[in-house]
N, C-alpha and C positions, 0 to 999 in steps of 0.2 A: 506494500500501498503505498503510494506514494505522502508524505509529509508536506503543508503549503505553509507558509508564513500567513500572518493576515498580510501582506502586502501584497504575496502575490493572488489575493483573491478579490474580482472585481465583483459588485454587487449592480451594478447600474446607480446606485442610491448617489445623489450628492452631497454633500455636507450637512445641507437644512434636511433633506430628508435622513438622513441617518441620525442626525443630532432628535429628531420627531421620533423615531423608532425607539431611539436609546430612552430620551421621555416615556412614552409610551410602556416600554418597559419596563421601567423602572416603577410608575405607578403601578401597575399589576403588582409587580412583586411585594410592594408596600401595603396593596391595598389585602392579598394573601396574607403578611406577617400581622399583619394589625388586625387580622383576625384571629389567627393564632395565637401571638402574642409568644412565637418562639425564641427565644434569644438569638438560636444562631440563624431562622429567616430574618427577621429583625436588624442583625448585624449584615446581610446580604443583601436587602433590601436600603440597608446604608449605602455600601461599596454600590448598588447600582442606580444611586440615585449621585454618585460621585461621578462616575464614568460619565452620566448622563450631561452631567453638568459638564464637563472637561470636553464632550462632544459640541454642546451649545456652545462652547466660548470659542473651541475654534471652528462652528461655522460665523460666530459673531465676527473672526477676524476677516474671514473670508467675504462678508456678509457686503453686496452689491448697491443695498440701500433702497429698491425695490422693496424689499423684503422684512422691513423694519416693524410691520405690523405681525407679520409671522412669528419672527425674535422676541416679540412683546409677549406676545400667546403663549410662546415653552418658555417664556422666563416666569409668567405668572402660574405657569402650572408644576413647574418646577417648585416654584415657591408653596403650594398649596402641598405639593407629596412631603419636602422638607418640613410645612406645620403638622402634619399627619403623622410623620414618625417621633417629631419630636414630640406631640401630645400620645403616643403611643408609648414612648419610653418613659414617659414620668410615672 
């Protein structure tokens, strides 16, 4: 079986789409983690959230200016995720 590095894989997604997918994944993980309240799942959800933030920051660095509304929605989604995760950990 061939091993491929992350750089060898082409998904067809641009930076904005990748950030959106990462945020959606984090949202689902946070939802599952907060329902179960499993420390392991909460930790993994926090990691997914951090990864989503990194993806969004990379997309913002390459923003064209016409993507501002989309980026603002993504930031709002991230903030909501952070709030949900913070409340679950309290």
